[in-house]
GUVO-428241 format. One record per residue: residue in one letter; x, y, z of N, C-alpha, C in turn. Coordinates in steps of 0.05 Angstrom, whole numbers, plus 5000, padded with zeros to 4 digits. Layout:
REM GUVO-428241
<A, <X, Y, Z>, <X, Y, Z>, <X, Y, Z>>
...
***
This chain:
REM GUVO-428241
<M, <5970, 8821, 8378>, <5970, 8820, 8414>, <5969, 8837, 8435>>
<A, <5961, 8869, 8416>, <5950, 8896, 8434>, <5938, 8895, 8450>>
<P, <5937, 8910, 8468>, <5905, 8913, 8484>, <5891, 8936, 8461>>
<L, <5871, 8944, 8469>, <5851, 8949, 8456>, <5850, 8989, 8460>>
<D, <5866, 8987, 8472>, <5877, 9020, 8471>, <5897, 9027, 8470>>
<K, <5893, 9042, 8461>, <5926, 9062, 8443>, <5954, 9049, 8458>>
<L, <5972, 9036, 8438>, <6006, 9032, 8447>, <6023, 9066, 8449>>
<E, <6033, 9057, 8475>, <6045, 9077, 8477>, <6075, 9072, 8470>>
<E, <6092, 9096, 8474>, <6118, 9089, 8456>, <6137, 9071, 8468>>
<V, <6151, 9053, 8458>, <6169, 9029, 8461>, <6190, 9044, 8488>>
<I, <6189, 9024, 8513>, <6206, 9031, 8533>, <6226, 9017, 8528>>
<S, <6249, 9027, 8541>, <6277, 9009, 8538>, <6279, 8987, 8567>>
<E, <6295, 8965, 8554>, <6287, 8941, 8576>, <6302, 8947, 8599>>
<A, <6323, 8974, 8601>, <6321, 8984, 8635>, <6303, 8990, 8646>>
<V, <6282, 9000, 8630>, <6260, 9019, 8643>, <6248, 8998, 8657>>
<F, <6238, 8976, 8634>, <6226, 8951, 8645>, <6230, 8930, 8668>>
<R, <6267, 8938, 8664>, <6268, 8918, 8693>, <6267, 8927, 8715>>
<A, <6271, 8962, 8714>, <6250, 8977, 8736>, <6238, 8974, 8740>>
<E, <6210, 8980, 8733>, <6179, 8969, 8732>, <6181, 8948, 8746>>
<V, <6196, 8921, 8734>, <6192, 8902, 8754>, <6210, 8904, 8779>>
<A, <6234, 8915, 8784>, <6242, 8923, 8811>, <6227, 8940, 8833>>
<T, <6211, 8946, 8816>, <6196, 8970, 8836>, <6171, 8954, 8838>>
<W, <6158, 8933, 8830>, <6138, 8923, 8831>, <6134, 8901, 8857>>
<A, <6164, 8894, 8855>, <6178, 8870, 8865>, <6179, 8873, 8898>>
<R, <6192, 8896, 8904>, <6190, 8914, 8923>, <6164, 8913, 8943>>
<R, <6152, 8926, 8925>, <6124, 8923, 8937>, <6111, 8911, 8945>>
<I, <6115, 8889, 8932>, <6096, 8854, 8936>, <6114, 8832, 8953>>
<G, <6134, 8852, 8958>, <6160, 8841, 8968>, <6164, 8805, 8962>>
<V, <6171, 8810, 8940>, <6188, 8781, 8936>, <6208, 8789, 8914>>
<E, <6230, 8775, 8910>, <6246, 8775, 8901>, <6252, 8748, 8877>>
<P, <6245, 8756, 8848>, <6258, 8739, 8826>, <6284, 8729, 8830>>
<K, <6286, 8704, 8824>, <6319, 8695, 8815>, <6331, 8704, 8798>>
<E, <6314, 8706, 8777>, <6319, 8716, 8741>, <6298, 8731, 8731>>
<V, <6307, 8747, 8711>, <6278, 8764, 8693>, <6287, 8764, 8669>>
<H, <6281, 8755, 8648>, <6289, 8751, 8621>, <6272, 8755, 8598>>
<L, <6276, 8768, 8577>, <6259, 8773, 8562>, <6265, 8765, 8530>>
<R, <6237, 8742, 8526>, <6247, 8726, 8513>, <6217, 8717, 8492>>
<A, <6217, 8715, 8463>, <6196, 8721, 8450>, <6180, 8689, 8460>>
<M, <6145, 8698, 8458>, <6141, 8681, 8472>, <6107, 8681, 8438>>
<K, <6104, 8658, 8436>, <6080, 8660, 8418>, <6047, 8661, 8443>>
<R, <6039, 8653, 8453>, <6015, 8644, 8466>, <6008, 8672, 8489>>
<K, <6034, 8682, 8505>, <6028, 8689, 8528>, <6041, 8714, 8525>>
<W, <6038, 8732, 8553>, <6057, 8755, 8549>, <6083, 8753, 8580>>
<A, <6075, 8736, 8584>, <6096, 8718, 8614>, <6098, 8696, 8626>>
<S, <6118, 8694, 8644>, <6109, 8664, 8651>, <6137, 8663, 8676>>
<C, <6131, 8655, 8699>, <6135, 8650, 8723>, <6142, 8618, 8721>>
<S, <6170, 8610, 8727>, <6182, 8579, 8741>, <6176, 8579, 8770>>
<S, <6178, 8565, 8778>, <6173, 8549, 8804>, <6199, 8548, 8819>>
<K, <6225, 8557, 8804>, <6250, 8561, 8818>, <6249, 8592, 8814>>
<G, <6234, 8605, 8812>, <6231, 8647, 8807>, <6235, 8654, 8786>>
<R, <6241, 8644, 8770>, <6248, 8656, 8740>, <6226, 8667, 8730>>
<L, <6229, 8692, 8719>, <6202, 8714, 8708>, <6207, 8700, 8682>>
<T, <6198, 8699, 8658>, <6209, 8714, 8630>, <6184, 8729, 8618>>
<F, <6186, 8751, 8601>, <6168, 8768, 8598>, <6172, 8767, 8562>>
<D, <6144, 8774, 8550>, <6156, 8775, 8528>, <6161, 8804, 8518>>
<P, <6180, 8809, 8496>, <6194, 8835, 8499>, <6168, 8853, 8480>>
<E, <6148, 8844, 8470>, <6132, 8857, 8459>, <6112, 8872, 8486>>
<L, <6119, 8856, 8510>, <6106, 8882, 8524>, <6111, 8904, 8535>>
<L, <6138, 8914, 8519>, <6152, 8942, 8517>, <6141, 8962, 8504>>
<K, <6126, 8950, 8484>, <6104, 8969, 8463>, <6083, 8971, 8477>>
<Q, <6070, 8961, 8503>, <6043, 8965, 8515>, <6040, 8989, 8531>>
<P, <6016, 8994, 8534>, <6013, 9008, 8560>, <6022, 9002, 8581>>
<A, <6025, 9031, 8607>, <6045, 9018, 8631>, <6023, 9011, 8637>>
<A, <5993, 9013, 8642>, <5975, 8998, 8659>, <5969, 8967, 8651>>
<F, <5980, 8961, 8633>, <5979, 8934, 8615>, <5996, 8916, 8634>>
<R, <6026, 8936, 8630>, <6053, 8922, 8639>, <6052, 8913, 8662>>
<A, <6042, 8941, 8686>, <6038, 8933, 8714>, <6026, 8907, 8709>>
<E, <5994, 8903, 8698>, <5977, 8873, 8703>, <5999, 8858, 8699>>
<V, <6013, 8857, 8675>, <6026, 8834, 8678>, <6045, 8822, 8689>>
<I, <6060, 8845, 8698>, <6083, 8843, 8712>, <6076, 8842, 8744>>
<V, <6056, 8845, 8752>, <6049, 8840, 8786>, <6033, 8812, 8776>>
<H, <6021, 8806, 8761>, <6014, 8781, 8752>, <6042, 8756, 8758>>
<E, <6051, 8758, 8744>, <6078, 8737, 8748>, <6089, 8741, 8773>>
<L, <6090, 8766, 8786>, <6111, 8763, 8812>, <6091, 8758, 8831>>
<L, <6069, 8763, 8833>, <6042, 8741, 8852>, <6045, 8708, 8852>>
<H, <6057, 8697, 8832>, <6059, 8674, 8833>, <6082, 8658, 8841>>
<L, <6111, 8687, 8853>, <6126, 8670, 8869>, <6110, 8673, 8895>>
<R, <6094, 8679, 8902>, <6078, 8671, 8934>, <6067, 8656, 8924>>
<I, <6043, 8655, 8913>, <6010, 8639, 8902>, <6018, 8625, 8884>>
<P, <6021, 8604, 8877>, <6023, 8585, 8839>, <6014, 8585, 8833>>
<N, <5982, 8586, 8845>, <5962, 8582, 8824>, <5942, 8615, 8814>>
<H, <5920, 8597, 8807>, <5900, 8630, 8792>, <5874, 8617, 8815>>
<G, <5879, 8621, 8833>, <5859, 8616, 8854>, <5836, 8644, 8874>>
<P, <5818, 8637, 8884>, <5812, 8663, 8895>, <5826, 8682, 8907>>
<L, <5846, 8669, 8923>, <5866, 8683, 8936>, <5882, 8694, 8914>>
<F, <5899, 8684, 8900>, <5909, 8696, 8882>, <5895, 8721, 8866>>
<K, <5873, 8725, 8855>, <5855, 8740, 8850>, <5845, 8762, 8856>>
<A, <5842, 8753, 8885>, <5833, 8782, 8903>, <5867, 8792, 8912>>
<M, <5884, 8782, 8908>, <5915, 8799, 8920>, <5913, 8820, 8891>>
<L, <5916, 8804, 8865>, <5921, 8824, 8836>, <5903, 8846, 8843>>
<R, <5875, 8840, 8844>, <5859, 8860, 8844>, <5880, 8885, 8871>>
<A, <5882, 8874, 8895>, <5884, 8897, 8913>, <5911, 8904, 8906>>
<Y, <5923, 8896, 8898>, <5954, 8906, 8890>, <5946, 8929, 8868>>
<L, <5941, 8917, 8843>, <5931, 8942, 8827>, <5918, 8968, 8827>>
<T, <5900, 8954, 8851>, <5881, 8981, 8859>, <5890, 8998, 8879>>
<K, <5906, 8984, 8896>, <5918, 9003, 8909>, <5934, 9025, 8899>>
<Y, <5945, 9024, 8882>, <5968, 9033, 8861>, <5958, 9043, 8845>>
<G, <5920, 9045, 8840>, <5914, 9060, 8823>, <5915, 9041, 8786>>
<V, <5927, 9020, 8789>, <5923, 9015, 8758>, <5893, 8994, 8753>>
<N, <5882, 9010, 8718>, <5866, 8994, 8720>, <5864, 8979, 8691>>
<K, <5845, 8962, 8705>, <5852, 8931, 8689>, <5844, 8936, 8659>>
<I, <5863, 8936, 8636>, <5862, 8929, 8603>, <5844, 8907, 8600>>
<K, <5826, 8909, 8577>, <5817, 8878, 8569>, <5831, 8886, 8541>>
<V, <5842, 8857, 8532>, <5864, 8851, 8515>, <5854, 8832, 8496>>
<E, <5859, 8831, 8467>, <5842, 8823, 8448>, <5860, 8790, 8450>>
<G, <5846, 8769, 8444>, <5856, 8731, 8435>, <5853, 8726, 8464>>
<D, <5853, 8708, 8471>, <5858, 8686, 8489>, <5893, 8692, 8491>>
<L, <5905, 8711, 8496>, <5938, 8711, 8514>, <5942, 8699, 8535>>
<H, <5927, 8702, 8558>, <5942, 8682, 8577>, <5909, 8678, 8598>>
<A, <5896, 8651, 8584>, <5867, 8657, 8598>, <5857, 8666, 8635>>
<N, <5875, 8665, 8637>, <5877, 8669, 8672>, <5873, 8702, 8680>>
<Y, <5881, 8722, 8660>, <5883, 8743, 8665>, <5856, 8752, 8676>>
<S, <5839, 8731, 8665>, <5818, 8752, 8675>, <5794, 8744, 8696>>
<T, <5806, 8762, 8711>, <5804, 8769, 8743>, <5781, 8783, 8753>>
***
């Protein structure tokens, strides 16, 4: 499940939650809950009730990849699908804050290809 570039040092859960909170402020959304739970097929999910769940393995990934996953899920609080508007907003936020997209191995989340 690792991105093709090198892995970084593992960050703490507190640091990860701070990253989620920072991105949420930037995007102007407020997740109701943020959970870490092992997931087999994807890095994260967003429920219709505003709950974000992230795979703890994400804490071992490079900062740019974590940002992409975090922004992706937070945007679902505004846009529930993966249509053109969602993809444009994802690219816009990542570009605005200097995050370069990272290719990942496997089909971890088919809709990450924006």
